[in-house]
N, C-alpha and C positions, 0 to 999 in steps of 0.2 A: 579790490576797491569796494568801498561801502556803497550799497544800493539803497536809494530812498524812493519811495513811491508816494506821490502826492496828487491832490486834486486841485483844480483851479477853475474860477468862475469868470466867464466873459459876460459881464452884467450890462444889459441894455436898459436904458430908460429913455423912452422916445427914440431918437436916432443917435444917442450918444452912448459911449462905452466907458465904464469905470476903469481907471488906471490908478494904482496906488504905489506909493514910493516906500521902499524898505528903509528902516533906520540904518545908522552906521553899523558896520559889522566887521569883525576881525578878518573875515574873508573879503578882501578888497574887490573881488570880481562880482560880488553881489551887494556890496555896501552901497546904500543910497540909490540902487537901481529901481526902475519901475517894473511892476509885475501885475499879473492878474491875481486877485486875492484868492486865498485857499490855504491848504496845508496838508500835513501828513495824515494818512489813513491809519487809524488806530486798530489794534487787534480786535477782530470780531465785527468791525464796521463795514458796511458796504460803501462804495465810492460816493453814492448820493448822500448817505447818512453823514459821512465825513465832511462833505462839502457844506451841508446844512449847518453842522456844528461849527465848522471853521468860520463861516460867514457870520454866524451869530456871535462867536467869540471875538473875531477881529473887527467887525463893522457894526454889530448890533442890528443886523437886518435879516429878514427872511426873503428868499427869492423863489420865483417859479422856475424850477430847473427844467429846461425844455429837452435838450438832447446832447449827446456826446459830440464834440466838435473835432478834436484832434488829440491824439496821444503823441507826446514828444519824448524821445529818449535822448538825454544830453549828458555828455561827460564833462563835468567840471574838474579842476585839478585835484580836488579832494574826495569827490564822490560822484556816483552815477545817478542821475535823476530821471525817473519816469513820471511824467506829468500828464494826467488825463484832464483835458479842458472841456467844460460844458457851457453851452449857450444858456443864459439865464435872463430873466426879465424881472424888473421891479417897477412899482408904480410911482415911486418918489426918489429923488436924489438925496434925501435926508439919511445920514448915517453917522456913526461915531467911529473915529479912528482910534482903536485901542492898541494897535501895534505899529501902524504905519505913520510916517511923518508928513505925508501930503497925499492929496487926491486930486485927480483931474477927470472931468467928464469930457471926452473928446469924440469927434466924428471920425469915421474911418480914415479920412484924408489927413487928419491931424495926428494920427497915432505915431507916425515915423519921427515926429519932432522930439520924442522922449528918449531918454537913455535907458533902454530895456535890459533886464537880466537876459543873458544869452539863451536860456531855455525857453523864454517867452517869445523870442524873435520869430520862430517858425509860425507861431499862432498869429502874431501880428501880420506877417506876410500873407498867410492864407486868408485871414479876414479881409485884407485889402484886395487880394486877387478875386475873392468871391463877391466883393462889394459891388 
């Protein structure tokens, strides 16, 4: 099974967290699901460098990356995903969606209302438990 390693940002602005919606995808189990923004780590990049690059590419933002929150290993039908999530902070909710089709800034208690990608669910659950 193909293994993919990615980074994801749990971005806080005041007391809200950024949730972004994936576009349609041929893989129906991730198509139009919500996720924390981020992406693949490229050869020679650190996790932090990859996260900064991905957030700039996807959302046109720079964030203050605080700390590693949770690493999730999830087996999708076609690949195994290892996702390192980081707590991040931004000063403004202004951003540009370059790859996603929607965004929502939600409080911890509102996170469960979204249809999350399976690999992101453990992160959502831990955020709520710690909240």
